[in-house]
C-alpha positions in Angstrom: 0.0 0.0 0.0 1.3 3.4 -0.9 2.1 5.6 2.1 0.7 9.2 2.3 3.1 12.1 1.9 3.5 14.3 5.0 1.3 17.4 5.2 3.0 20.5 3.8 4.4 22.9 6.4 1.9 25.7 7.2 2.6 29.1 5.7 4.0 31.8 7.9 2.8 35.4 8.2 6.3 36.4 7.1 5.6 35.0 3.6 2.8 37.5 3.0 5.2 40.3 2.2 7.8 40.1 -0.5 10.0 42.6 1.3 10.9 40.0 3.9 9.9 39.3 7.5 8.8 42.1 9.8 10.3 41.1 13.1 9.1 44.1 15.1 10.3 44.2 18.6 11.8 41.0 19.9 12.8 37.9 18.0 10.7 36.2 15.4 10.4 33.1 17.5 9.1 35.0 20.4 6.7 37.3 18.4 4.3 37.7 21.4 7.1 38.6 23.9 7.3 42.1 25.1 5.2 45.1 24.2 4.7 46.3 20.6 5.8 49.8 19.5 3.3 51.9 17.8 3.9 51.9 14.1 2.2 54.4 11.7 2.6 53.3 8.1 2.7 56.0 5.4 1.9 55.8 1.7 5.6 55.8 1.0 6.5 53.1 3.5 3.6 50.8 2.8 3.1 49.5 -0.7 -0.2 48.3 -2.0 -1.0 44.8 -0.9 -4.0 44.4 -2.9 -2.2 41.9 -5.2 -1.2 40.0 -2.1 -4.8 40.1 -0.9 -5.7 38.4 -4.1 -3.0 35.8 -3.6 -4.3 35.1 -0.2 -7.8 34.6 -1.6 -6.5 32.5 -4.4 -4.6 30.3 -1.9 -7.8 29.9 0.0 -9.7 28.9 -3.1 -6.9 26.5 -4.1 -7.3 24.8 -0.8 -11.0 24.5 -1.3 -10.4 23.0 -4.8 -7.9 20.6 -3.2 -10.5 19.6 -0.7 -13.0 19.0 -3.5 -10.5 16.9 -5.5 -9.7 14.8 -2.4 -13.4 14.4 -1.7 -14.0 13.1 -5.2 -11.1 10.8 -4.9 -12.5 9.4 -1.6 -15.9 8.9 -3.1 -14.4 7.2 -6.2 -12.2 5.0 -4.1 -15.1 4.0 -1.9 -17.3 3.4 -5.0 -14.5 1.2 -6.5 -14.3 -0.8 -3.3 -18.0 -1.3 -3.3 -18.1 -2.4 -6.9 -15.2 -4.7 -6.4 -17.1 -6.3 -3.4 -20.2 -6.5 -5.5 -18.2 -8.5 -8.1 -17.2 -11.1 -5.6 -13.7 -9.7 -5.1 -12.1 -8.8 -1.8 -12.5 -5.2 -0.7 -9.6 -2.9 -1.5 -8.1 -1.3 1.6 -7.8 2.4 1.3 -5.9 4.8 3.5 -6.7 8.5 3.2 -5.4 11.4 5.3 -7.7 13.3 7.6 -8.1 16.4 5.5 -10.3 18.1 8.1 -7.7 17.5 10.8 -4.9 18.7 8.6 -6.8 21.9 7.9 -7.4 22.4 11.7 -3.8 21.8 12.5 -2.7 24.2 9.8 -5.1 26.9 11.0 -3.8 26.5 14.6 -0.2 27.3 13.4 -1.2 30.4 11.4 -1.3 33.7 13.2 -4.5 35.8 13.3 -4.7 37.6 10.0 -6.2 40.7 11.7 -3.1 41.1 13.9 -0.7 41.4 10.9 0.3 45.0 10.2 -1.2 46.4 7.0 -3.3 43.2 6.4 -5.9 43.2 9.2 -7.7 46.1 7.7 -8.2 44.2 4.5 -9.8 41.1 6.0 -13.2 41.4 7.7 -16.3 39.5 8.5 -19.2 39.2 6.1 -20.8 42.4 7.4 -17.7 44.5 7.3 -16.8 43.0 3.8 -20.1 44.4 2.6 -19.1 47.8 3.9 -15.7 47.5 2.4 -17.3 46.6 -0.9 -19.4 49.9 -0.7 -16.3 51.9 0.1 -14.4 50.3 -2.7 -16.9 51.9 -5.1 -15.5 55.3 -4.2 -11.9 54.2 -4.2 -10.4 55.3 -7.6 -7.4 53.1 -7.3 -9.4 50.0 -6.5 -11.8 50.9 -9.4 -8.8 51.2 -11.7 -7.4 47.8 -10.6 -10.9 46.2 -10.9 -11.1 47.5 -14.5 -7.7 46.2 -15.2 -8.6 42.8 -13.7 -11.8 42.6 -15.7 -10.1 43.7 -18.9 -7.2 41.3 -18.7 -8.1 38.0 -20.2 -5.3 36.1 -18.5 -5.8 37.4 -14.9 -7.6 35.2 -12.4 -10.9 36.4 -11.0 -10.9 38.0 -7.6 -13.0 36.2 -5.0 -16.3 37.9 -4.3 -16.5 40.2 -1.2 -19.1 38.1 0.5 -17.0 34.9 0.3 -16.0 33.8 3.8 -12.9 31.7 4.9 -12.6 28.0 4.2 -14.7 26.0 6.7 -15.8 22.4 7.3 -19.3 23.3 5.9 -17.6 24.5 2.6 -15.6 21.3 2.3 -18.7 19.2 3.1 -20.7 21.0 0.4 -18.0 20.5 -2.1 -17.7 16.8 -1.3 -21.5 16.4 -1.5 -21.4 18.1 -5.0 -18.7 15.8 -6.1 -20.5 12.8 -4.8 -23.7 13.9 -6.5 -21.8 14.3 -9.8 -20.2 10.8 -9.4 -23.7 9.4 -8.6 -25.1 11.1 -11.6 -22.3 9.6 -13.8 -22.9 6.1 -12.4 -26.6 6.4 -13.0 -26.0 7.6 -16.6 -23.6 4.7 -17.2 -26.2 2.3 -15.8 -28.9 3.8 -18.0 -26.6 3.5 -21.0 -25.8 -0.1 -20.2 -29.5 -0.9 -19.7 -30.3 0.8 -23.0 -27.6 -1.2 -24.8 -28.9 -4.4 -23.2 -32.5 -3.5 -24.3 -31.2 -2.7 -27.8 -29.3 -5.9 -28.0 -32.4 -7.8 -26.8 -34.5 -6.1 -29.5 -32.0 -6.9 -32.2 -31.8 -10.5 -31.0 -35.6 -10.8 -31.0 -35.7 -9.3 -34.5 -33.0 -11.6 -35.8 -34.8 -14.6 -34.2 -38.1 -13.6 -35.8 -36.4 -13.0 -39.2 -34.7 -16.4 -39.0 -37.9 -18.1 -38.0 -39.8 -16.5 -40.8 -37.0 -17.4 -43.3 -37.1 -21.1 -42.0 -40.9 -21.1 -42.3 -40.7 -19.7 -45.8 -38.1 -22.2 -46.8 -40.2 -25.0 -45.4 -43.3 -23.7 -47.2 -41.3 -23.4 -50.4 -39.9 -26.9 -50.0 -43.4 -28.3 -49.3 -44.7 -26.5 -52.4 -41.9 -27.8 -54.5 -42.5 -31.4 -53.2 -46.2 -31.0 -54.0 -45.4 -29.7 -57.5 -43.0 -32.5 -58.1 -45.5 -35.1 -56.9 -48.2 -33.5 -59.1 -45.8 -33.5 -62.1 -44.8 -37.1 -61.4 -48.5 -38.1 -61.2 -49.3 -36.3 -64.4 -46.3 -38.0 -66.1 -47.5 -41.4 -64.8 -51.0 -40.7 -65.9 -49.7 -39.7 -69.3 -47.5 -42.7 -69.5 -50.4 -45.0 -68.6 -52.6 -43.3 -71.1 -49.9 -43.6 -73.8 -49.4 -47.3 -72.9 -53.2 -47.9 -73.0 -53.3 -46.2 -76.4 -50.4 -48.2 -77.6 -52.0 -51.5 -76.5 -55.2 -50.5 -78.1 -53.4 -49.6 -81.3 -51.5 -52.9 -81.2 -54.7 -54.8 -80.6 -56.3 -53.1 -83.6 -53.3 -53.8 -85.7 -53.1 -57.4 -84.7 -56.8 -57.7 -85.3 -56.3 -56.4 -88.8 -53.3 -58.6 -89.4 -55.3 -61.6 -88.1 -57.5 -61.2 -91.1 -54.5 -61.4 -93.4 -52.2 -63.8 -91.5 -53.2 -67.3 -90.3 -51.4 -70.3 -88.8 -49.9 -72.8 -91.4 -51.9 -75.7 -90.0 -55.2 -75.8 -88.1 -54.4 -78.6 -85.6 -50.8 -79.2 -84.5 -48.4 -79.8 -81.7 -45.2 -77.8 -81.3 -42.1 -80.0 -81.2 -38.6 -79.0 -82.1 -38.0 -75.2 -81.7 -35.7 -72.7 -83.3 -32.0 -73.0 -82.3 -32.4 -76.4 -80.6 -29.4 -78.7 -80.9 -29.7 -82.3 -82.2 -27.7 -85.1 -84.0 -30.1 -85.0 -87.0 -29.0 -81.5 -88.0 -25.7 -80.4 -89.3 -26.2 -77.2 -87.1 -28.7 -76.0 -84.7 -32.4 -76.3 -85.7 -33.2 -73.5 -88.1 -37.1 -73.4 -87.8 -40.2 -74.4 -85.9 -41.8 -77.9 -86.2 -45.6 -78.4 -86.2 -46.4 -82.1 -85.7 -49.6 -83.2 -87.5 -50.9 -86.3 -89.2 -49.8 -87.0 -92.7 -52.1 -85.3 -95.3 -53.1 -82.4 -93.0 -53.6 -79.3 -95.3 -50.8 -76.7 -95.2 -52.1 -73.2 -95.9 -50.4 -70.0 -97.1 -49.7 -67.9 -94.0 -50.1 -64.6 -96.0 -50.6 -63.7 -99.6 -47.6 -63.8 -101.8 -45.8 -65.6 -104.7 -44.5 -69.2 -104.8 -41.0 -68.8 -106.1 -39.7 -72.4 -105.5 -41.3 -75.8 -105.3 -39.7 -79.3 -105.4 -37.3 -81.7 -103.7 -34.7 -80.0 -101.4 -32.6 -82.9 -100.0 -32.9 -83.2 -96.3 -35.9 -80.8 -96.4 -37.8 -83.2 -98.5 -40.5 -81.6 -100.6 -40.3 -77.8 -100.0 -42.4 -74.8 -101.2 -40.9 -71.3 -100.8 -43.5 -68.5 -100.5 -42.1 -65.0 -101.0 -44.2 -62.2 -99.4 -44.5 -58.7 -100.8 -41.9 -57.3 -98.3 -39.3 -59.9 -99.5 -39.6 -62.2 -96.5 -39.4 -66.0 -97.6 -41.4 -68.7 -95.8 -40.2 -72.2 -96.2 -42.7 -75.1 -95.9 -40.7 -78.4 -95.7 -41.1 -82.2 -95.4 -44.4 -82.1 -97.4 -46.0 -85.3 -98.6 -47.4 -83.5 -101.6 -47.5 -80.0 -103.2 -50.8 -78.6 -104.3 -49.5 -75.3 -105.8 -46.0 -75.0 -107.2 -46.0 -71.5 -108.7 -47.9 -68.2 -109.0 -49.7 -65.9 -106.6 -51.6 -67.2 -103.6 -53.8 -65.6 -101.0 -54.0 -66.0 -97.3 -55.4 -69.4 -96.3 -54.9 -71.1 -99.7 -53.9 -74.7 -99.4 -50.5 -75.1 -101.0 -49.5 -78.6 -99.8 -50.0 -81.4 -97.2 -48.1 -82.5 -94.1 -45.6 -85.4 -94.7 -42.4 -87.0 -93.6 -40.1 -86.6 -96.5 -36.4 -85.8 -96.1 -34.5 -86.1 -92.8 -37.3 -86.7 -90.3 -38.5 -89.1 -87.7 -42.2 -88.5 -88.2 -44.8 -86.5 -90.1 -44.6 -82.7 -89.3 -44.3 -79.3 -91.0 -41.0 -77.6 -90.7 -41.5 -73.8 -91.1 -38.6 -71.3 -91.6 -38.8 -67.5 -91.7 -36.1 -65.7 -93.7 -36.4 -61.9 -93.9 -35.1 -60.5 -97.2 -34.2 -64.0 -98.2 -31.4 -64.0 -95.7 -30.6 -66.0 -92.6 -33.4 -67.7 -90.7 -35.0 -66.2 -87.5 -37.2 -67.7 -84.8 -40.6 -68.1 -86.4 -42.7 -67.9 -83.2 -42.1 -64.2 -82.4 -42.6 -63.4 -86.1 -46.0 -65.2 -86.2 -47.1 -63.4 -82.9 -46.0 -60.0 -84.3 -48.3 -60.7 -87.2 -51.4 -61.5 -85.0 -51.0 -65.3 -85.1 -51.6 -66.9 -81.7 -49.6 -70.1 -81.7 
């Protein structure tokens, strides 16, 4: 803890005159010893001390200002200690000098101002100060000095005539004013902090409301987008189903029309060896579809066309080749007899009869389908595509 500086030594009456101490009779240390001689000052021997009077007043006001500063410091320190305690911290020990006691001790050491030669007449009570103020109105020198003091911008103001000496009441009033000012500042800071907290709370609430509204808007937009997507998907599905139904209807109509122009090669049959089947009776995989039927069963033209070949074909036995208008060749093989061997035929015309000629194990019709007179394909899908239910 910082120690307090010792109180300054009290001023002496001998300091009031710049011409040095006035010892008078006797020694300065024993100023009250022995009788005083009568001293009649003259205008030549006594210089004006009005400036010194002002210095004395200024010193008194300086002491008052010093007391005010100390009072503000005490209040601020006490407030700091209280705030530190409020924050859960240990109180700060503070040591301050007894300003009032120091002032009293200093006053006891000073001589009575009225007893000083040439000075006592200038210091009076409040009532005599008022009289002196009225006398000062007729004093030309004082008026001249007052004009000079009022005209000089750098001179300090002279204390008012009614101002009394520094007392405990004056110091108490100054401390009270400083405490009130500190209290006012603390209240202003508290109001500012409360206003800032309220502003922050309002901004937080506005931000929260804005964020909530944005989230709700996003959720609503997302829900709307999902609904729109679902609606679009439903519309696409309905459109697809409608298109599929239309396609099936068109296919049924087409097959119905084809059914009138395409028929099965035999009326009663049993499907045996199919396309691509392997066996030891064929040099390669089976190249057609076998319709087993009794010998002599009529073989009909599947569609209208032209017979381009008819006769013996080795392992195929008796074979008739019917060429359709699109160039597709239909081979009817293993016939027992051929009814038509050339010319144009219509759908359903009998062109031969089922037999067992060529490389066979029993009577059946071997049917091959060769688009554009090329390699054979599976006859079953081709027959179904043309409205033949086999």
